[in-house]
N, C-alpha and C positions, 0 to 999 in steps of 0.2 A: 389742864382746861376738863371742865366741868361734863363729863357723859359718861353716863353705867355702865355697866362691865355686859349690859345685853345689849346697848347701842352697836352698827357697823360701822367703822370708821372707812370711809372710802377715800379721804384727800387729809390730811397730816402734817402741817409747816410748821416753824416756828412758833410764827401768830393767827394761822388758823386750821382750825378741823370744820370738816366739812364729812356727815353721819348719818345714817338712817337709824334717826332715834324709836325706841320701846315705849314710850307715851304719844297718847291721843294731842293734836290738835284741837282750837277751839269748833264747835258749833255753830256752825254762823246761820242768820244772826240767832245771837244772846240778848239776853237783858240785864240789864244794871243788876249786882248783888252787893248787897251789904254782908263782906264775912262777919262782922258781930265780933271782930279781933285789932281794929280800928283799919283796917286795909277797908277798901273798895273796889271793886269792877264797876265803873260805869256804863258799862254795857256797850253794842256793836254802834262805831259810827259808818255809815257806806256814805262815799268820800267821790264817790263816781262821780255822779252829776252833782254832791255839793260840796265840791273842795273849802269853802266859803268855812263851814263845819268844823276844819282845823282850830280853827282858834278856839271854838268850847270845847277841845278834847283838854281836859284836866291836866292829863298825865304832860302835854308841852308843853304849858305855861312855865316860862324862865328858860325855855330850852331851844334857843334858837338854831340849833345845828340840827336836832333833832328831831324839830318842825321841816326844817326842809329836807330830812329824809323822807320823813314821810310822806309831804307834798311831791317833793319829785315821781316817786311810788307812786302816787294819784294820781296825779296831772301831767307829765311828762313823760309815762310809760303808756302805749294804746292796751297793751294784754296783763301791766301786773294793778294789782291793788292793797293795801292794809285792811287786814281785820284786825289788830286788836295790839298796844304799846307799851311800855313800863316804863320807867327808868330811876333806879335811886343808889345809895352809898351803901357802903361798906367795907366789913375791916377789912385789909390784906394779911395775909401771911405770910412776911419774907423777916431774916432775921439779916441785919448787920445796918452796918449808917447807910445814910443818902438813899436809899430805898426806898421803892411803895410803902406805902401803911395804908390809904386807902386805895378803892376802886368804886368806880362808876361802872353799876351793872343796869343794862337795857336787853327790851329783846321786842323788835317788833314781826307778825308776822304775818309772813306778805303770800298770796294763790294769785293764780290764773283767774280771770275774768270771767271766761271762759270755760263752763264745766267741762268742756272737751277735751281742753288740754292739760286738766290738771291732774297728772299721769307723774308717775315717784319718777321716771328719766327726765321728763322732763323741768322737773321742779330741780333735778340733781345737778340740771345745765343752770338753769340761773345760781344758788349755789356756787355754784366753780365757777362761773362768770363773775361775781360780783368779788367776790375773793379773789381773783388774778386782775381786776381790776382798778381793788381801792390801793392793794399793792401795801398793803402794811409791812412794817418793817417794828425791827426789835425800839428803836430809833422813834417812834412814835406813840410809846409807852401806849398800844391799844390792842390787842385778842379780838378775833375773830371766832363761832362757834355756831355754825348755823347746821341744825339740827330738816332733815326735812319727815316728816308728818304725817299722819295718814289725819285725817276729819271726820268724824262722825254725821255732818251733816252738814250739806253746803247749797244753802238756798232746795234745798227738798231732792240735790242728791248725792249718793252715799259715794266712799273707792275715790273717793278724792286726794288730793295729798298739799298741804302748802309748808314753807318756810317758815321759821322762827330765827331768825336772823337777831344774832343774840352782840353785840359790840360791847367791850371791855376794856375799859379805861382808865390806869392807875396813874398815880398822882402822891407828891411827899403830903399831900393835907387837900383834906374836899377841895378848896378851892380852884391848885393846881388839877385836881380827877375831872372837876367839873369842866374848868379850861380845854384840856384834850378830851374828853368825850366831846365837847361842841367842835371838835375842828375833825375830829373820828370821824362824826357822823355827817357832814359836810362831804369830806370826802368819799364816803361813802357815798355817796347820796350824787355823786360826778361818773359812778359805772350805768348810773339806770337806764339816764339820753341811751347811753350807747348800744346797752342790749335792746332796746326798741325800736334802732334802727337796723336789725338783723333780723331778714327772715326766720319762723319758727324751725321751717325744717333744718334750714344749718344750725342756727344757735342752738338743738334737739343732739344732733350727732357728732358739732364741733365743739360748740362751747367750752371743752374741758381740756381740749386739748393743744394745746399752749403751757398748759403749767406743769 
Protein backbone atom coordinates (compact mmCIF):
# COMPACT_ATOMS: atom_id res chain seq x y z
CA UNK A 1 0.00 0.00 0.00
CA UNK A 2 1.22 3.46 -0.87
CA UNK A 3 2.22 5.38 2.23
CA UNK A 4 5.36 7.42 2.77
CA UNK A 5 8.09 6.65 5.29
CA UNK A 6 6.96 9.56 7.45
CA UNK A 7 3.30 8.52 7.61
CA UNK A 8 2.16 7.21 11.00
CA UNK A 9 0.36 3.87 10.56
CA UNK A 10 -2.62 3.55 12.91
CA UNK A 11 -4.27 0.34 11.64
CA UNK A 12 -3.07 -2.18 9.06
CA UNK A 13 -4.86 -5.30 7.78
CA UNK A 14 -4.70 -7.34 4.56
CA UNK A 15 -7.17 -5.01 2.87
CA UNK A 16 -6.98 -1.69 4.70
CA UNK A 17 -4.49 0.76 6.12
CA UNK A 18 -5.34 3.83 8.21
CA UNK A 19 -2.60 6.37 8.76
CA UNK A 20 -1.87 9.93 9.73
CA UNK A 21 -0.57 11.47 6.53
CA UNK A 22 2.41 13.78 6.25
CA UNK A 23 0.82 15.67 3.35
CA UNK A 24 -1.73 18.46 3.47
CA UNK A 25 -5.36 18.04 2.56
CA UNK A 26 -7.20 20.55 0.37
CA UNK A 27 -7.79 24.19 1.28
CA UNK A 28 -11.58 24.60 1.10
CA UNK A 29 -13.11 26.11 -0.93
CA UNK A 30 -10.83 25.97 -3.99
CA UNK A 31 -11.17 27.02 -7.61
CA UNK A 32 -10.90 25.00 -10.81
CA UNK A 33 -7.33 24.62 -12.07
CA UNK A 34 -5.96 23.61 -15.48
CA UNK A 35 -2.66 21.85 -14.74
CA UNK A 36 -1.44 22.28 -18.33
CA UNK A 37 -0.51 18.58 -18.53
CA UNK A 38 -3.81 17.23 -19.79
CA UNK A 39 -5.35 17.06 -16.33
CA UNK A 40 -7.90 19.44 -14.86
CA UNK A 41 -9.15 20.02 -11.34
CA UNK A 42 -12.79 21.06 -11.67
CA UNK A 43 -12.87 22.87 -8.34
CA UNK A 44 -14.86 22.50 -5.15
CA UNK A 45 -18.53 21.48 -5.38
CA UNK A 46 -20.48 22.34 -2.22
CA UNK A 47 -23.06 19.57 -2.13
CA UNK A 48 -24.48 20.27 1.31
CA UNK A 49 -27.39 22.40 0.11
CA UNK A 50 -27.20 21.40 -3.57
CA UNK A 51 -26.93 17.61 -3.81
CA UNK A 52 -28.26 17.87 -7.37
CA UNK A 53 -24.84 19.26 -8.32
CA UNK A 54 -23.54 15.69 -8.11
CA UNK A 55 -24.83 15.24 -11.65
CA UNK A 56 -22.45 18.01 -12.79
CA UNK A 57 -19.24 16.57 -11.32
CA UNK A 58 -17.17 15.26 -14.27
CA UNK A 59 -15.25 12.77 -12.11
CA UNK A 60 -18.49 10.90 -11.33
CA UNK A 61 -19.92 10.58 -14.82
CA UNK A 62 -20.29 6.96 -15.88
CA UNK A 63 -19.30 5.79 -12.40
CA UNK A 64 -22.59 5.00 -10.62
CA UNK A 65 -21.07 3.38 -7.54
CA UNK A 66 -18.70 6.29 -7.00
CA UNK A 67 -21.59 8.72 -7.40
CA UNK A 68 -23.57 6.70 -4.83
CA UNK A 69 -20.71 6.99 -2.35
CA UNK A 70 -20.42 10.76 -2.80
CA UNK A 71 -24.18 11.22 -2.65
CA UNK A 72 -24.41 9.13 0.52
CA UNK A 73 -21.62 11.05 2.24
CA UNK A 74 -23.37 14.35 1.53
CA UNK A 75 -27.05 13.43 1.71
CA UNK A 76 -27.41 10.52 4.14
CA UNK A 77 -25.08 11.86 6.81
CA UNK A 78 -26.00 14.99 8.72
CA UNK A 79 -22.40 15.35 9.90
CA UNK A 80 -20.14 14.66 6.88
CA UNK A 81 -19.43 16.22 3.50
CA UNK A 82 -17.09 15.62 0.57
CA UNK A 83 -14.40 18.06 -0.56
CA UNK A 84 -13.26 16.48 -3.83
CA UNK A 85 -12.89 13.19 -5.66
CA UNK A 86 -11.18 11.48 -8.60
CA UNK A 87 -10.78 8.02 -10.12
CA UNK A 88 -8.64 6.60 -12.90
CA UNK A 89 -7.09 3.40 -14.25
CA UNK A 90 -3.49 2.40 -13.46
CA UNK A 91 -1.16 -0.49 -14.21
CA UNK A 92 -0.81 -3.10 -11.46
CA UNK A 93 2.58 -4.67 -10.73
CA UNK A 94 1.94 -8.36 -10.10
CA UNK A 95 3.81 -11.36 -11.48
CA UNK A 96 2.22 -14.62 -12.58
CA UNK A 97 -0.89 -15.82 -14.38
CA UNK A 98 -4.48 -14.82 -13.60
CA UNK A 99 -3.36 -11.88 -11.48
CA UNK A 100 -4.56 -8.28 -11.72
CA UNK A 101 -2.99 -6.29 -14.53
CA UNK A 102 -4.73 -2.98 -13.74
CA UNK A 103 -6.53 -1.26 -10.91
CA UNK A 104 -8.86 1.69 -10.44
CA UNK A 105 -7.25 4.17 -8.09
CA UNK A 106 -9.57 6.68 -6.50
CA UNK A 107 -9.90 9.13 -3.68
CA UNK A 108 -12.63 11.15 -2.01
CA UNK A 109 -11.84 13.78 0.62
CA UNK A 110 -14.24 13.72 3.58
CA UNK A 111 -14.66 16.26 6.38
CA UNK A 112 -17.08 17.14 9.15
CA UNK A 113 -19.49 19.92 8.21
CA UNK A 114 -19.19 21.49 11.65
CA UNK A 115 -15.65 22.88 12.16
CA UNK A 116 -15.86 22.12 15.87
CA UNK A 117 -15.84 18.39 15.02
CA UNK A 118 -12.83 18.55 12.70
CA UNK A 119 -10.32 17.21 15.21
CA UNK A 120 -7.79 14.56 14.34
CA UNK A 121 -9.26 12.00 16.74
CA UNK A 122 -12.76 12.42 15.29
CA UNK A 123 -11.54 11.84 11.71
CA UNK A 124 -9.60 8.82 12.94
CA UNK A 125 -12.85 7.46 14.38
CA UNK A 126 -14.59 7.94 11.02
CA UNK A 127 -11.75 6.16 9.20
CA UNK A 128 -11.86 3.19 11.54
CA UNK A 129 -15.62 2.97 11.33
CA UNK A 130 -15.69 3.00 7.51
CA UNK A 131 -12.93 0.39 7.26
CA UNK A 132 -14.67 -1.87 9.76
CA UNK A 133 -18.18 -1.53 8.32
CA UNK A 134 -17.12 -1.85 4.67
CA UNK A 135 -15.56 -5.17 5.61
CA UNK A 136 -13.48 -5.75 2.47
CA UNK A 137 -11.73 -9.12 2.18
CA UNK A 138 -9.21 -10.37 -0.39
CA UNK A 139 -12.15 -11.87 -2.32
CA UNK A 140 -13.40 -8.35 -3.05
CA UNK A 141 -10.20 -7.48 -4.98
CA UNK A 142 -10.28 -4.10 -3.24
CA UNK A 143 -8.10 -2.31 -0.71
CA UNK A 144 -8.66 0.83 1.35
CA UNK A 145 -6.06 3.44 2.14
CA UNK A 146 -7.42 6.10 4.51
CA UNK A 147 -5.19 9.02 5.38
CA UNK A 148 -5.94 11.61 8.06
CA UNK A 149 -4.75 14.95 6.68
CA UNK A 150 -4.57 18.45 8.12
CA UNK A 151 -6.20 21.12 5.97
CA UNK A 152 -4.59 24.52 5.32
CA UNK A 153 -8.05 26.12 5.53
CA UNK A 154 -11.68 25.12 5.83
CA UNK A 155 -14.09 28.00 5.18
CA UNK A 156 -11.85 30.39 7.09
CA UNK A 157 -10.94 27.94 9.87
CA UNK A 158 -7.46 26.47 10.38
CA UNK A 159 -6.02 23.49 12.22
CA UNK A 160 -8.78 21.12 11.09
CA UNK A 161 -8.51 17.64 9.59
CA UNK A 162 -10.10 15.65 6.77
CA UNK A 163 -9.85 12.13 5.37
CA UNK A 164 -8.44 11.09 2.05
CA UNK A 165 -10.39 7.88 1.45
CA UNK A 166 -8.73 5.86 -1.31
CA UNK A 167 -10.48 2.85 -2.80
CA UNK A 168 -8.22 0.66 -4.97
CA UNK A 169 -10.05 -1.97 -7.03
CA UNK A 170 -8.17 -4.55 -9.11
CA UNK A 171 -8.99 -6.52 -12.23
CA UNK A 172 -7.63 -8.85 -14.88
CA UNK A 173 -8.55 -6.10 -17.35
CA UNK A 174 -10.01 -2.59 -17.26
CA UNK A 175 -13.60 -3.78 -17.60
CA UNK A 176 -13.26 -6.02 -14.57
CA UNK A 177 -11.44 -3.35 -12.54
CA UNK A 178 -14.21 -0.79 -13.14
CA UNK A 179 -16.87 -3.40 -12.26
CA UNK A 180 -15.04 -4.27 -9.03
CA UNK A 181 -14.74 -0.55 -8.27
CA UNK A 182 -18.43 0.05 -8.90
CA UNK A 183 -19.34 -2.71 -6.43
CA UNK A 184 -16.72 -1.61 -3.89
CA UNK A 185 -17.87 2.01 -3.80
CA UNK A 186 -21.47 0.91 -3.31
CA UNK A 187 -20.32 -1.35 -0.48
CA UNK A 188 -18.37 1.48 1.17
CA UNK A 189 -21.44 3.73 0.89
CA UNK A 190 -23.44 1.33 3.06
CA UNK A 191 -21.24 2.21 6.07
CA UNK A 192 -22.09 5.92 6.03
CA UNK A 193 -25.73 5.92 7.28
CA UNK A 194 -24.76 3.57 10.11
CA UNK A 195 -22.12 6.02 11.24
CA UNK A 196 -24.50 8.97 11.03
CA UNK A 197 -26.95 7.33 13.42
CA UNK A 198 -24.41 7.16 16.25
CA UNK A 199 -23.89 10.05 18.73
CA UNK A 200 -20.66 11.95 18.17
CA UNK A 201 -19.37 11.26 21.69
CA UNK A 202 -19.87 7.53 21.26
CA UNK A 203 -18.32 7.51 17.77
CA UNK A 204 -15.26 9.46 18.85
CA UNK A 205 -14.55 7.16 21.75
CA UNK A 206 -15.66 3.77 20.48
CA UNK A 207 -15.66 3.68 16.70
CA UNK A 208 -12.42 1.77 16.38
CA UNK A 209 -12.70 -0.62 19.30
CA UNK A 210 -14.33 -3.44 17.39
CA UNK A 211 -11.56 -3.76 14.83
